[in-house]
N, CA, C and O atoms as a GROMACS GRO file, in nm:
protein
  524
    1UNK      N    1   0.791  -0.086   2.475
    1UNK     CA    2   0.772   0.008   2.358
    1UNK      C    3   0.753  -0.077   2.233
    1UNK      O    4   0.834  -0.166   2.208
    2UNK      N    5   0.645  -0.053   2.150
    2UNK     CA    6   0.628  -0.129   2.037
    2UNK      C    7   0.720  -0.072   1.921
    2UNK      O    8   0.747   0.047   1.911
    3UNK      N    9   0.765  -0.170   1.836
    3UNK     CA   10   0.860  -0.144   1.722
    3UNK      C   11   0.786  -0.064   1.618
    3UNK      O   12   0.665  -0.077   1.598
    4UNK      N   13   0.866   0.019   1.551
    4UNK     CA   14   0.820   0.093   1.434
    4UNK      C   15   0.690   0.174   1.451
    4UNK      O   16   0.605   0.180   1.361
    5UNK      N   17   0.677   0.235   1.566
    5UNK     CA   18   0.552   0.313   1.600
    5UNK      C   19   0.529   0.419   1.496
    5UNK      O   20   0.417   0.429   1.446
    6UNK      N   21   0.626   0.498   1.461
    6UNK     CA   22   0.605   0.616   1.362
    6UNK      C   23   0.574   0.559   1.225
    6UNK      O   24   0.489   0.613   1.155
    7UNK      N   25   0.640   0.450   1.184
    7UNK     CA   26   0.617   0.393   1.056
    7UNK      C   27   0.470   0.337   1.052
    7UNK      O   28   0.396   0.362   0.956
    8UNK      N   29   0.433   0.266   1.151
    8UNK     CA   30   0.289   0.211   1.162
    8UNK      C   31   0.193   0.318   1.166
    8UNK      O   32   0.087   0.308   1.105
    9UNK      N   33   0.225   0.422   1.235
    9UNK     CA   34   0.124   0.546   1.248
    9UNK      C   35   0.113   0.612   1.106
    9UNK      O   36   0.003   0.643   1.061
   10UNK      N   37   0.225   0.632   1.040
   10UNK     CA   38   0.221   0.694   0.904
   10UNK      C   39   0.147   0.609   0.805
   10UNK      O   40   0.058   0.657   0.736
   11UNK      N   41   0.185   0.483   0.799
   11UNK     CA   42   0.108   0.396   0.708
   11UNK      C   43  -0.036   0.381   0.732
   11UNK      O   44  -0.117   0.372   0.640
   12UNK      N   45  -0.069   0.377   0.861
   12UNK     CA   46  -0.217   0.373   0.895
   12UNK      C   47  -0.290   0.494   0.855
   12UNK      O   48  -0.406   0.491   0.812
   13UNK      N   49  -0.219   0.606   0.871
   13UNK     CA   50  -0.284   0.737   0.829
   13UNK      C   51  -0.310   0.737   0.677
   13UNK      O   52  -0.419   0.776   0.634
   14UNK      N   53  -0.208   0.692   0.590
   14UNK     CA   54  -0.231   0.685   0.454
   14UNK      C   55  -0.337   0.592   0.417
   14UNK      O   56  -0.420   0.625   0.332
   15UNK      N   57  -0.340   0.480   0.474
   15UNK     CA   58  -0.440   0.376   0.439
   15UNK      C   59  -0.585   0.426   0.484
   15UNK      O   60  -0.682   0.403   0.412
   16UNK      N   61  -0.597   0.492   0.604
   16UNK     CA   62  -0.718   0.540   0.650
   16UNK      C   63  -0.772   0.650   0.561
   16UNK      O   64  -0.890   0.646   0.525
   17UNK      N   65  -0.695   0.744   0.524
   17UNK     CA   66  -0.737   0.849   0.424
   17UNK      C   67  -0.766   0.799   0.286
   17UNK      O   68  -0.860   0.844   0.220
   18UNK      N   69  -0.682   0.700   0.240
   18UNK     CA   70  -0.705   0.654   0.108
   18UNK      C   71  -0.831   0.570   0.099
   18UNK      O   72  -0.896   0.570  -0.005
   19UNK      N   73  -0.867   0.497   0.209
   19UNK     CA   74  -0.993   0.416   0.201
   19UNK      C   75  -1.118   0.506   0.231
   19UNK      O   76  -1.216   0.501   0.157
   20UNK      N   77  -1.112   0.582   0.335
   20UNK     CA   78  -1.234   0.651   0.382
   20UNK      C   79  -1.278   0.756   0.283
   20UNK      O   80  -1.397   0.769   0.256
   21UNK      N   81  -1.186   0.830   0.231
   21UNK     CA   82  -1.226   0.943   0.133
   21UNK      C   83  -1.296   0.872   0.010
   21UNK      O   84  -1.404   0.913  -0.034
   22UNK      N   85  -1.233   0.772  -0.041
   22UNK     CA   86  -1.289   0.706  -0.163
   22UNK      C   87  -1.427   0.634  -0.132
   22UNK      O   88  -1.515   0.629  -0.218
   23UNK      N   89  -1.442   0.585  -0.017
   23UNK     CA   90  -1.564   0.521   0.023
   23UNK      C   91  -1.677   0.630   0.038
   23UNK      O   92  -1.786   0.610  -0.016
   24UNK      N   93  -1.654   0.737   0.105
   24UNK     CA   94  -1.751   0.839   0.131
   24UNK      C   95  -1.784   0.921   0.010
   24UNK      O   96  -1.896   0.969  -0.005
   25UNK      N   97  -1.682   0.938  -0.083
   25UNK     CA   98  -1.706   1.009  -0.202
   25UNK      C   99  -1.777   0.932  -0.314
   25UNK      O  100  -1.834   0.989  -0.406
   26UNK      N  101  -1.770   0.790  -0.300
   26UNK     CA  102  -1.827   0.711  -0.398
   26UNK      C  103  -1.724   0.674  -0.508
   26UNK      O  104  -1.759   0.606  -0.605
   27UNK      N  105  -1.599   0.719  -0.495
   27UNK     CA  106  -1.504   0.691  -0.592
   27UNK      C  107  -1.472   0.540  -0.608
   27UNK      O  108  -1.439   0.490  -0.715
   28UNK      N  109  -1.486   0.472  -0.488
   28UNK     CA  110  -1.460   0.327  -0.490
   28UNK      C  111  -1.557   0.248  -0.595
   28UNK      O  112  -1.516   0.154  -0.663
   29UNK      N  113  -1.692   0.297  -0.600
   29UNK     CA  114  -1.775   0.231  -0.691
   29UNK      C  115  -1.736   0.273  -0.835
   29UNK      O  116  -1.747   0.188  -0.923
   30UNK      N  117  -1.693   0.394  -0.866
   30UNK     CA  118  -1.648   0.434  -1.007
   30UNK      C  119  -1.519   0.359  -1.036
   30UNK      O  120  -1.502   0.316  -1.149
   31UNK      N  121  -1.430   0.342  -0.944
   31UNK     CA  122  -1.315   0.263  -0.978
   31UNK      C  123  -1.346   0.116  -1.018
   31UNK      O  124  -1.297   0.062  -1.117
   32UNK      N  125  -1.430   0.058  -0.933
   32UNK     CA  126  -1.470  -0.077  -0.960
   32UNK      C  127  -1.546  -0.099  -1.092
   32UNK      O  128  -1.512  -0.186  -1.172
   33UNK      N  129  -1.656  -0.012  -1.111
   33UNK     CA  130  -1.739  -0.028  -1.228
   33UNK      C  131  -1.678   0.029  -1.358
   33UNK      O  132  -1.684  -0.032  -1.465
   34UNK      N  133  -1.619   0.150  -1.346
   34UNK     CA  134  -1.565   0.220  -1.467
   34UNK      C  135  -1.425   0.181  -1.505
   34UNK      O  136  -1.393   0.175  -1.624
   35UNK      N  137  -1.342   0.156  -1.410
   35UNK     CA  138  -1.205   0.120  -1.441
   35UNK      C  139  -1.173  -0.037  -1.441
   35UNK      O  140  -1.134  -0.094  -1.543
   36UNK      N  141  -1.191  -0.098  -1.323
   36UNK     CA  142  -1.162  -0.235  -1.309
   36UNK      C  143  -1.244  -0.328  -1.409
   36UNK      O  144  -1.189  -0.422  -1.466
   37UNK      N  145  -1.366  -0.300  -1.425
   37UNK     CA  146  -1.452  -0.372  -1.514
   37UNK      C  147  -1.397  -0.356  -1.661
   37UNK      O  148  -1.390  -0.452  -1.737
   38UNK      N  149  -1.360  -0.230  -1.694
   38UNK     CA  150  -1.320  -0.196  -1.827
   38UNK      C  151  -1.180  -0.265  -1.863
   38UNK      O  152  -1.156  -0.294  -1.980
   39UNK      N  153  -1.089  -0.290  -1.763
   39UNK     CA  154  -0.967  -0.351  -1.795
   39UNK      C  155  -0.972  -0.506  -1.790
   39UNK      O  156  -0.869  -0.573  -1.802
   40UNK      N  157  -1.084  -0.558  -1.772
   40UNK     CA  158  -1.094  -0.709  -1.785
   40UNK      C  159  -1.149  -0.775  -1.649
   40UNK      O  160  -1.170  -0.896  -1.646
   41UNK      N  161  -1.171  -0.699  -1.542
   41UNK     CA  162  -1.218  -0.764  -1.422
   41UNK      C  163  -1.371  -0.776  -1.421
   41UNK      O  164  -1.425  -0.814  -1.318
   42UNK      N  165  -1.438  -0.749  -1.518
   42UNK     CA  166  -1.586  -0.766  -1.513
   42UNK      C  167  -1.613  -0.908  -1.502
   42UNK      O  168  -1.547  -0.988  -1.568
   43UNK      N  169  -1.707  -0.948  -1.422
   43UNK     CA  170  -1.811  -0.870  -1.353
   43UNK      C  171  -1.778  -0.843  -1.208
   43UNK      O  172  -1.866  -0.802  -1.132
   44UNK      N  173  -1.652  -0.866  -1.164
   44UNK     CA  174  -1.616  -0.853  -1.023
   44UNK      C  175  -1.546  -0.728  -0.991
   44UNK      O  176  -1.498  -0.713  -0.878
   45UNK      N  177  -1.535  -0.633  -1.084
   45UNK     CA  178  -1.462  -0.507  -1.054
   45UNK      C  179  -1.511  -0.432  -0.932
   45UNK      O  180  -1.428  -0.386  -0.855
   46UNK      N  181  -1.633  -0.418  -0.911
   46UNK     CA  182  -1.689  -0.353  -0.798
   46UNK      C  183  -1.649  -0.423  -0.671
   46UNK      O  184  -1.607  -0.361  -0.573
   47UNK      N  185  -1.663  -0.549  -0.674
   47UNK     CA  186  -1.633  -0.630  -0.553
   47UNK      C  187  -1.487  -0.619  -0.515
   47UNK      O  188  -1.451  -0.607  -0.398
   48UNK      N  189  -1.407  -0.623  -0.615
   48UNK     CA  190  -1.264  -0.605  -0.598
   48UNK      C  191  -1.220  -0.471  -0.546
   48UNK      O  192  -1.131  -0.461  -0.462
   49UNK      N  193  -1.284  -0.370  -0.597
   49UNK     CA  194  -1.254  -0.236  -0.546
   49UNK      C  195  -1.292  -0.218  -0.407
   49UNK      O  196  -1.224  -0.149  -0.331
   50UNK      N  197  -1.406  -0.281  -0.366
   50UNK     CA  198  -1.448  -0.271  -0.230
   50UNK      C  199  -1.353  -0.361  -0.150
   50UNK      O  200  -1.318  -0.323  -0.038
   51UNK      N  201  -1.312  -0.470  -0.196
   51UNK     CA  202  -1.216  -0.560  -0.114
   51UNK      C  203  -1.087  -0.481  -0.084
   51UNK      O  204  -1.033  -0.482   0.027
   52UNK      N  205  -1.043  -0.415  -0.188
   52UNK     CA  206  -0.918  -0.339  -0.171
   52UNK      C  207  -0.930  -0.225  -0.059
   52UNK      O  208  -0.845  -0.208   0.028
   53UNK      N  209  -1.042  -0.154  -0.073
   53UNK     CA  210  -1.069  -0.046   0.031
   53UNK      C  211  -1.086  -0.099   0.169
   53UNK      O  212  -1.034  -0.043   0.266
   54UNK      N  213  -1.164  -0.216   0.179
   54UNK     CA  214  -1.187  -0.274   0.312
   54UNK      C  215  -1.060  -0.339   0.371
   54UNK      O  216  -1.047  -0.342   0.493
   55UNK      N  217  -0.967  -0.390   0.290
   55UNK     CA  218  -0.843  -0.438   0.336
   55UNK      C  219  -0.763  -0.320   0.400
   55UNK      O  220  -0.710  -0.329   0.510
   56UNK      N  221  -0.759  -0.207   0.321
   56UNK     CA  222  -0.688  -0.090   0.368
   56UNK      C  223  -0.752  -0.047   0.501
   56UNK      O  224  -0.683  -0.015   0.598
   57UNK      N  225  -0.879  -0.047   0.502
   57UNK     CA  226  -0.959   0.006   0.627
   57UNK      C  227  -0.929  -0.091   0.753
   57UNK      O  228  -0.899  -0.048   0.864
   58UNK      N  229  -0.938  -0.217   0.724
   58UNK     CA  230  -0.915  -0.313   0.838
   58UNK      C  231  -0.764  -0.315   0.881
   58UNK      O  232  -0.730  -0.354   0.992
   59UNK      N  233  -0.681  -0.272   0.789
   59UNK     CA  234  -0.538  -0.267   0.819
   59UNK      C  235  -0.506  -0.158   0.930
   59UNK      O  236  -0.416  -0.171   1.013
   60UNK      N  237  -0.587  -0.056   0.922
   60UNK     CA  238  -0.554   0.067   1.018
   60UNK      C  239  -0.556   0.018   1.161
   60UNK      O  240  -0.451   0.027   1.224
   61UNK      N  241  -0.664  -0.034   1.222
   61UNK     CA  242  -0.643  -0.068   1.365
   61UNK      C  243  -0.552  -0.176   1.392
   61UNK      O  244  -0.499  -0.185   1.503
   62UNK      N  245  -0.529  -0.264   1.296
   62UNK     CA  246  -0.422  -0.370   1.316
   62UNK      C  247  -0.296  -0.310   1.322
   62UNK      O  248  -0.212  -0.355   1.401
   63UNK      N  249  -0.267  -0.205   1.240
   63UNK     CA  250  -0.134  -0.138   1.255
   63UNK      C  251  -0.115  -0.062   1.381
   63UNK      O  252  -0.008  -0.057   1.441
   64UNK      N  253  -0.231   0.002   1.420
   64UNK     CA  254  -0.223   0.070   1.555
   64UNK      C  255  -0.191  -0.018   1.672
   64UNK      O  256  -0.110   0.013   1.760
   65UNK      N  257  -0.259  -0.130   1.668
   65UNK     CA  258  -0.239  -0.228   1.773
   65UNK      C  259  -0.120  -0.324   1.761
   65UNK      O  260  -0.093  -0.409   1.846
   66UNK      N  261  -0.049  -0.304   1.646
   66UNK     CA  262   0.074  -0.386   1.616
   66UNK      C  263   0.038  -0.540   1.620
   66UNK      O  264   0.104  -0.621   1.685
   67UNK      N  265  -0.072  -0.572   1.546
   67UNK     CA  266  -0.126  -0.703   1.537
   67UNK      C  267  -0.129  -0.748   1.397
   67UNK      O  268  -0.155  -0.666   1.309
   68UNK      N  269  -0.103  -0.874   1.368
   68UNK     CA  270  -0.118  -0.942   1.235
   68UNK      C  271  -0.041  -0.858   1.129
   68UNK      O  272  -0.087  -0.840   1.016
   69UNK      N  273   0.084  -0.806   1.173
   69UNK     CA  274   0.156  -0.727   1.081
   69UNK      C  275   0.194  -0.791   0.946
   69UNK      O  276   0.179  -0.731   0.839
   70UNK      N  277   0.242  -0.915   0.956
   70UNK     CA  278   0.284  -0.987   0.828
   70UNK      C  279   0.166  -0.998   0.729
   70UNK      O  280   0.183  -0.964   0.612
   71UNK      N  281   0.038  -1.048   0.776
   71UNK     CA  282  -0.066  -1.059   0.687
   71UNK      C  283  -0.122  -0.919   0.620
   71UNK      O  284  -0.162  -0.905   0.504
   72UNK      N  285  -0.114  -0.826   0.716
   72UNK     CA  286  -0.150  -0.688   0.675
   72UNK      C  287  -0.053  -0.632   0.568
   72UNK      O  288  -0.092  -0.571   0.469
   73UNK      N  289   0.077  -0.658   0.596
   73UNK     CA  290   0.179  -0.612   0.495
   73UNK      C  291   0.170  -0.681   0.366
   73UNK      O  292   0.176  -0.617   0.260
   74UNK      N  293   0.154  -0.818   0.369
   74UNK     CA  294   0.142  -0.892   0.246
   74UNK      C  295   0.021  -0.848   0.164
   74UNK      O  296   0.032  -0.826   0.043
   75UNK      N  297  -0.094  -0.837   0.230
   75UNK     CA  298  -0.215  -0.798   0.159
   75UNK      C  299  -0.203  -0.658   0.091
   75UNK      O  300  -0.241  -0.638  -0.024
   76UNK      N  301  -0.147  -0.566   0.169
   76UNK     CA  302  -0.131  -0.433   0.110
   76UNK      C  303  -0.016  -0.423   0.009
   76UNK      O  304  -0.019  -0.339  -0.081
   77UNK      N  305   0.081  -0.504   0.023
   77UNK     CA  306   0.189  -0.503  -0.082
   77UNK      C  307   0.131  -0.566  -0.209
   77UNK      O  308   0.167  -0.520  -0.317
   78UNK      N  309   0.053  -0.658  -0.204
   78UNK     CA  310  -0.006  -0.722  -0.326
   78UNK      C  311  -0.092  -0.617  -0.390
   78UNK      O  312  -0.085  -0.599  -0.512
   79UNK      N  313  -0.171  -0.549  -0.318
   79UNK     CA  314  -0.258  -0.434  -0.368
   79UNK      C  315  -0.168  -0.332  -0.435
   79UNK      O  316  -0.197  -0.292  -0.548
   80UNK      N  317  -0.059  -0.287  -0.373
   80UNK     CA  318   0.024  -0.183  -0.427
   80UNK      C  319   0.101  -0.236  -0.562
   80UNK      O  320   0.123  -0.161  -0.657
   81UNK      N  321   0.138  -0.364  -0.558
   81UNK     CA  322   0.207  -0.422  -0.673
   81UNK      C  323   0.109  -0.422  -0.797
   81UNK      O  324   0.144  -0.384  -0.909
   82UNK      N  325  -0.014  -0.470  -0.768
   82UNK     CA  326  -0.108  -0.470  -0.872
   82UNK      C  327  -0.155  -0.338  -0.922
   82UNK      O  328  -0.196  -0.323  -1.037
   83UNK      N  329  -0.148  -0.232  -0.824
   83UNK     CA  330  -0.173  -0.097  -0.846
   83UNK      C  331  -0.073  -0.045  -0.944
   83UNK      O  332  -0.108   0.026  -1.038
   84UNK      N  333   0.057  -0.081  -0.923
   84UNK     CA  334   0.174  -0.037  -1.008
   84UNK      C  335   0.144  -0.093  -1.155
   84UNK      O  336   0.158  -0.024  -1.256
   85UNK      N  337   0.106  -0.213  -1.153
   85UNK     CA  338   0.098  -0.294  -1.282
   85UNK      C  339  -0.022  -0.231  -1.366
   85UNK      O  340  -0.009  -0.191  -1.481
   86UNK      N  341  -0.139  -0.226  -1.295
   86UNK     CA  342  -0.255  -0.184  -1.372
   86UNK      C  343  -0.290  -0.035  -1.381
   86UNK      O  344  -0.364   0.010  -1.469
   87UNK      N  345  -0.237   0.034  -1.293
   87UNK     CA  346  -0.279   0.184  -1.286
   87UNK      C  347  -0.158   0.281  -1.311
   87UNK      O  348  -0.166   0.377  -1.387
   88UNK      N  349  -0.048   0.249  -1.243
   88UNK     CA  350   0.059   0.351  -1.240
   88UNK      C  351   0.177   0.332  -1.344
   88UNK      O  352   0.243   0.430  -1.381
   89UNK      N  353   0.199   0.217  -1.386
   89UNK     CA  354   0.324   0.184  -1.467
   89UNK      C  355   0.331   0.271  -1.596
   89UNK      O  356   0.437   0.326  -1.628
   90UNK      N  357   0.215   0.284  -1.668
   90UNK     CA  358   0.223   0.360  -1.794
   90UNK      C  359   0.246   0.511  -1.764
   90UNK      O  360   0.266   0.588  -1.857
   91UNK      N  361   0.243   0.553  -1.640
   91UNK     CA  362   0.260   0.696  -1.607
   91UNK      C  363   0.405   0.723  -1.569
   91UNK      O  364   0.442   0.838  -1.547
   92UNK      N  365   0.483   0.623  -1.561
   92UNK     CA  366   0.623   0.641  -1.527
   92UNK      C  367   0.651   0.639  -1.376
   92UNK      O  368   0.572   0.584  -1.299
   93UNK      N  369   0.762   0.698  -1.334
   93UNK     CA  370   0.808   0.688  -1.195
   93UNK      C  371   0.733   0.790  -1.107
   93UNK      O  372   0.682   0.757  -1.000
   94UNK      N  373   0.728   0.915  -1.156
   94UNK     CA  374   0.690   1.029  -1.061
   94UNK      C  375   0.541   1.038  -1.037
   94UNK      O  376   0.459   1.022  -1.128
   95UNK      N  377   0.509   1.064  -0.910
   95UNK     CA  378   0.369   1.103  -0.877
   95UNK      C  379   0.339   1.246  -0.915
   95UNK      O  380   0.232   1.274  -0.970
   96UNK      N  381   0.429   1.338  -0.888
   96UNK     CA  382   0.421   1.466  -0.929
   96UNK      C  383   0.572   1.520  -0.966
   96UNK      O  384   0.672   1.457  -0.929
   97UNK      N  385   0.580   1.627  -1.033
   97UNK     CA  386   0.716   1.674  -1.064
   97UNK      C  387   0.754   1.642  -1.210
   97UNK      O  388   0.724   1.716  -1.304
   98UNK      N  389   0.822   1.527  -1.222
   98UNK     CA  390   0.865   1.485  -1.351
   98UNK      C  391   0.748   1.406  -1.422
   98UNK      O  392   0.768   1.354  -1.532
   99UNK      N  393   0.638   1.399  -1.365
   99UNK     CA  394   0.520   1.330  -1.435
   99UNK      C  395   0.412   1.333  -1.330
   99UNK      O  396   0.420   1.403  -1.230
  100UNK      N  397   0.303   1.248  -1.360
  100UNK     CA  398   0.193   1.241  -1.268
  100UNK      C  399   0.139   1.100  -1.259
  100UNK      O  400   0.144   1.026  -1.357
  101UNK      N  401   0.088   1.062  -1.139
  101UNK     CA  402   0.027   0.928  -1.116
  101UNK      C  403   0.127   0.813  -1.145
  101UNK      O  404   0.085   0.708  -1.193
  102UNK      N  405   0.251   0.830  -1.119
  102UNK     CA  406   0.351   0.726  -1.139
  102UNK      C  407   0.358   0.633  -1.021
  102UNK      O  408   0.271   0.633  -0.934
  103UNK      N  409   0.468   0.550  -1.021
  103UNK     CA  410   0.473   0.427  -0.938
  103UNK      C  411   0.555   0.470  -0.796
  103UNK      O  412   0.555   0.392  -0.701
  104UNK      N  413   0.618   0.590  -0.790
  104UNK     CA  414   0.702   0.609  -0.679
  104UNK      C  415   0.638   0.597  -0.540
  104UNK      O  416   0.701   0.549  -0.447
  105UNK      N  417   0.522   0.636  -0.528
  105UNK     CA  418   0.451   0.631  -0.395
  105UNK      C  419   0.424   0.484  -0.359
  105UNK      O  420   0.453   0.442  -0.247
  106UNK      N  421   0.370   0.407  -0.451
  106UNK     CA  422   0.343   0.270  -0.423
  106UNK      C  423   0.474   0.186  -0.400
  106UNK      O  424   0.472   0.088  -0.326
  107UNK      N  425   0.584   0.225  -0.464
  107UNK     CA  426   0.720   0.169  -0.441
  107UNK      C  427   0.762   0.197  -0.294
  107UNK      O  428   0.810   0.110  -0.221
  108UNK      N  429   0.740   0.318  -0.258
  108UNK     CA  430   0.776   0.347  -0.126
  108UNK      C  431   0.695   0.270  -0.014
  108UNK      O  432   0.749   0.221   0.085
  109UNK      N  433   0.567   0.265  -0.040
  109UNK     CA  434   0.481   0.193   0.050
  109UNK      C  435   0.511   0.045   0.056
  109UNK      O  436   0.509  -0.012   0.165
  110UNK      N  437   0.536  -0.016  -0.047
  110UNK     CA  438   0.587  -0.161  -0.044
  110UNK      C  439   0.705  -0.171   0.039
  110UNK      O  440   0.704  -0.258   0.125
  111UNK      N  441   0.809  -0.094   0.028
  111UNK     CA  442   0.927  -0.102   0.107
  111UNK      C  443   0.906  -0.070   0.254
  111UNK      O  444   0.976  -0.124   0.340
  112UNK      N  445   0.805   0.020   0.283
  112UNK     CA  446   0.767   0.053   0.422
  112UNK      C  447   0.707  -0.080   0.488
  112UNK      O  448   0.738  -0.116   0.601
  113UNK      N  449   0.621  -0.144   0.409
  113UNK     CA  450   0.556  -0.260   0.462
  113UNK      C  451   0.673  -0.379   0.476
  113UNK      O  452   0.667  -0.461   0.567
  114UNK      N  453   0.768  -0.381   0.387
  114UNK     CA  454   0.879  -0.484   0.408
  114UNK      C  455   0.956  -0.453   0.540
  114UNK      O  456   0.999  -0.543   0.613
  115UNK      N  457   0.971  -0.326   0.566
  115UNK     CA  458   1.037  -0.292   0.692
  115UNK      C  459   0.961  -0.332   0.810
  115UNK      O  460   1.021  -0.371   0.910
  116UNK      N  461   0.828  -0.323   0.806
  116UNK     CA  462   0.744  -0.371   0.911
  116UNK      C  463   0.752  -0.521   0.937
  116UNK      O  464   0.754  -0.569   1.051
  117UNK      N  465   0.756  -0.593   0.821
  117UNK     CA  466   0.768  -0.746   0.834
  117UNK      C  467   0.915  -0.788   0.879
  117UNK      O  468   0.931  -0.888   0.948
  118UNK      N  469   1.012  -0.714   0.841
  118UNK     CA  470   1.154  -0.751   0.872
  118UNK      C  471   1.222  -0.644   0.938
  118UNK      O  472   1.317  -0.592   0.880
  119UNK      N  473   1.185  -0.600   1.059
  119UNK     CA  474   1.245  -0.480   1.112
  119UNK      C  475   1.388  -0.498   1.161
  119UNK      O  476   1.455  -0.399   1.188
  120UNK      N  477   1.438  -0.618   1.173
  120UNK     CA  478   1.571  -0.649   1.233
  120UNK      C  479   1.679  -0.660   1.125
  120UNK      O  480   1.797  -0.678   1.157
  121UNK      N  481   1.642  -0.650   1.003
  121UNK     CA  482   1.750  -0.667   0.894
  121UNK      C  483   1.838  -0.538   0.901
  121UNK      O  484   1.793  -0.423   0.902
  122UNK      N  485   1.968  -0.571   0.904
  122UNK     CA  486   2.069  -0.463   0.902
  122UNK      C  487   2.180  -0.507   0.809
  122UNK      O  488   2.203  -0.626   0.786
  123UNK      N  489   2.244  -0.410   0.759
  123UNK     CA  490   2.360  -0.435   0.682
  123UNK      C  491   2.476  -0.482   0.775
  123UNK      O  492   2.488  -0.438   0.889
  124UNK      N  493   2.556  -0.572   0.724
  124UNK     CA  494   2.656  -0.628   0.802
  124UNK      C  495   2.762  -0.516   0.832
  124UNK      O  496   2.804  -0.443   0.742
  125UNK      N  497   2.800  -0.507   0.954
  125UNK     CA  498   2.902  -0.410   0.995
  125UNK      C  499   3.046  -0.459   0.962
  125UNK      O  500   3.077  -0.578   0.973
  126UNK      N  501   3.128  -0.368   0.924
  126UNK     CA  502   3.268  -0.402   0.898
  126UNK      C  503   3.337  -0.431   1.026
  126UNK      O  504   3.326  -0.358   1.124
  127UNK      N  505   3.410  -0.540   1.023
  127UNK     CA  506   3.489  -0.568   1.151
  127UNK      C  507   3.620  -0.480   1.152
  127UNK      O  508   3.668  -0.434   1.049
  128UNK      N  509   3.667  -0.462   1.264
  128UNK     CA  510   3.797  -0.368   1.276
  128UNK      C  511   3.917  -0.431   1.212
  128UNK      O  512   4.014  -0.362   1.186
  129UNK      N  513   3.915  -0.567   1.185
  129UNK     CA  514   4.030  -0.630   1.126
  129UNK      C  515   4.031  -0.629   0.977
  129UNK      O  516   4.130  -0.662   0.912
  130UNK      N  517   3.911  -0.589   0.920
  130UNK     CA  518   3.902  -0.588   0.771
  130UNK      C  519   3.940  -0.456   0.708
  130UNK      O  520   3.921  -0.439   0.588
  131UNK      N  521   3.995  -0.360   0.787
  131UNK     CA  522   4.037  -0.238   0.734
  131UNK      C  523   4.177  -0.258   0.669
  131UNK      O  524   4.234  -0.163   0.616
   0.00000   0.00000   0.00000
C-alpha cells in the first residue's frame, strides 16, 4: 500500500482542476500578461504563468504514481509561497468568510506537501515514567 494515498489524491485533484481550467479558459494567458507583467515580471510573465500551470499539471500523474514526491512538493511549495507573497498576502488570511482571496488555502497546501515529503514525523510520545 502506498503512503498518503488520500492526501496525494486530494492534492492531485486540486492541481489538476487549478491547471486545466485556467489553461482551457485562457486565464493563464491573462494572468501572465495582465498580472505578472504588470507587477514586474515583464517580459517573462506569460512564460512564468505557463511554467506554473505546467508544473501543476505534470505534478498530477507523479502524485498518482507516488514518484518524485520531494521535487514535486518543493516546486509546488515554491509556487504557493510566491502566490502568498504576490497575490494573496494583501487580502489577509481568509479565502472566504472573513475576507476573500486570502492566504489560508495556500498555507494548507504548503503543509500538505510538507506532509508528503516527511510522512514519518511524529510528536514524541510521553514515556510512562515521566508522569
